[in-house]
C-alpha positions as CSV (number, residue, x, y, z in Angstrom):
1,M,-115.6,160.1,183.6
2,K,-113.2,157.3,182.9
3,N,-113.8,154.8,180.1
4,L,-115.4,151.7,181.7
5,T,-113.7,149.4,179.3
6,T,-110.2,150.4,180.5
7,S,-110.6,151.4,184.1
8,E,-111.2,148.6,186.7
9,I,-111.7,151.3,189.4
10,A,-114.5,153.0,187.4
11,R,-116.2,149.6,186.8
12,Q,-116.0,148.7,190.4
13,N,-117.5,152.1,191.4
14,V,-120.5,151.3,189.2
15,L,-120.8,147.7,190.5
16,N,-120.7,148.9,194.1
17,N,-123.7,151.1,193.6
18,K,-126.5,148.6,194.6
19,Y,-129.3,151.1,193.5
20,A,-127.8,151.4,190.0
21,I,-127.4,147.6,189.7
22,E,-131.1,147.1,190.7
23,E,-132.3,149.7,188.2
24,V,-130.3,148.3,185.4
25,Q,-131.6,144.8,186.2
26,K,-135.2,146.1,186.0
27,A,-134.6,148.0,182.8
28,I,-132.9,145.1,181.0
29,G,-135.4,142.5,181.8
30,L,-133.1,139.6,180.9
31,R,-134.4,136.3,182.1
32,G,-131.8,134.2,183.9
33,V,-132.1,131.2,186.1
34,V,-132.8,131.4,189.8
35,F,-130.2,129.2,191.4
36,E,-129.3,129.2,195.1
37,G,-131.5,132.2,195.6
38,E,-129.8,134.4,193.0
39,I,-130.3,135.0,189.3
40,K,-127.6,133.4,187.2
41,F,-126.7,133.5,183.6
42,T,-124.7,131.1,181.4
43,K,-122.0,132.2,178.9
44,Q,-124.4,131.3,176.1
45,Q,-127.1,133.6,177.5
46,L,-124.5,136.5,177.7
47,S,-123.3,135.8,174.1
48,S,-126.8,135.9,172.9
49,F,-127.8,139.0,174.8
50,F,-124.8,141.0,173.8
51,E,-124.8,139.6,170.3
52,V,-121.2,138.4,170.5
53,S,-119.5,135.0,170.1
54,D,-118.7,132.6,172.9
55,R,-115.1,133.2,171.9
56,T,-115.5,136.9,172.7
57,I,-116.9,136.1,176.2
58,N,-114.1,133.6,176.7
59,S,-111.5,136.2,175.8
60,C,-113.1,138.7,178.2
61,L,-112.9,136.0,180.9
62,A,-109.3,135.2,180.2
63,K,-108.2,138.8,180.4
64,N,-110.3,139.7,183.5
65,E,-111.0,136.5,185.4
66,K,-110.0,137.7,188.8
67,E,-112.1,140.8,188.5
68,L,-115.1,138.8,187.2
69,R,-114.7,136.2,190.0
70,N,-114.7,139.0,192.6
71,N,-118.0,140.2,191.1
72,G,-119.9,136.9,191.0
73,Y,-118.6,134.7,188.1
74,E,-117.9,131.2,189.2
75,V,-117.3,127.7,187.8
76,I,-119.5,125.0,189.1
77,D,-119.2,121.3,188.9
78,G,-120.3,118.1,190.8
79,N,-123.6,118.3,192.7
80,R,-124.0,122.1,192.2
81,L,-123.8,121.5,188.4
82,K,-126.4,118.7,188.7
83,D,-128.7,121.0,190.7
84,F,-128.2,123.8,188.1
85,K,-129.1,121.5,185.3
86,L,-132.3,120.4,187.2
87,V,-133.3,124.1,187.5
88,L,-132.8,124.5,183.8
89,R,-134.9,121.5,183.0
90,K,-137.7,122.8,185.3
91,D,-137.6,126.2,183.5
92,D,-137.8,124.2,180.2
93,D,-134.7,126.0,179.1
94,R,-133.5,124.7,175.7
95,E,-129.9,125.3,176.7
96,V,-130.0,122.3,179.0
97,N,-129.4,120.1,175.9
98,F,-126.0,121.7,175.4
99,L,-125.0,121.2,179.0
100,I,-125.9,117.5,179.5
101,K,-122.3,116.3,178.9
102,S,-120.7,119.3,180.6
103,N,-118.8,118.5,183.8
104,K,-118.0,122.1,184.6
105,L,-119.9,125.3,183.8
106,G,-119.2,129.0,184.3
107,I,-122.1,131.0,185.6
108,F,-122.5,134.7,186.1
109,N,-124.6,136.6,188.6
110,F,-126.1,140.0,187.6
111,R,-123.0,141.9,188.9
112,A,-120.7,139.8,186.8
113,F,-123.2,140.2,183.8
114,I,-122.9,144.0,184.2
115,N,-119.1,143.6,184.6
116,I,-118.9,141.8,181.3
117,A,-121.0,144.5,179.7
118,M,-118.5,147.2,180.8
119,L,-115.6,145.1,179.4
120,L,-117.1,144.4,175.9
121,T,-115.9,146.8,173.3
122,K,-117.4,145.2,170.2
123,S,-121.1,144.9,171.4
124,E,-123.6,147.6,170.5
125,R,-125.9,146.2,173.2
126,A,-123.2,146.5,175.8
127,K,-122.6,150.1,174.9
């Protein structure tokens, strides 16, 4: 089996397996935010879960943005961002305090979350 951190094709094969994604989602139990009918995660949630810095996530994004966007990473702004902040407030998420002044925000669906996990080389949790 190819190394998932170095093979985009191997990562995509895993991400295309809906059953595997569902099982991983159940096993992890990470609480995200239901937004537009789908569970979403912020960069801070990923950093915390994988026990890496925001800078590590940013580096991963910079090197693999096209792949991550194809798998559910997106940057929201305007009314969508306002709606996302409202959902965070309803969930009483403490992270909303950090986002109040943000005018753009990158969010990840579960596929993009798993995609990041396969790209991180310095996270024991990702391994």
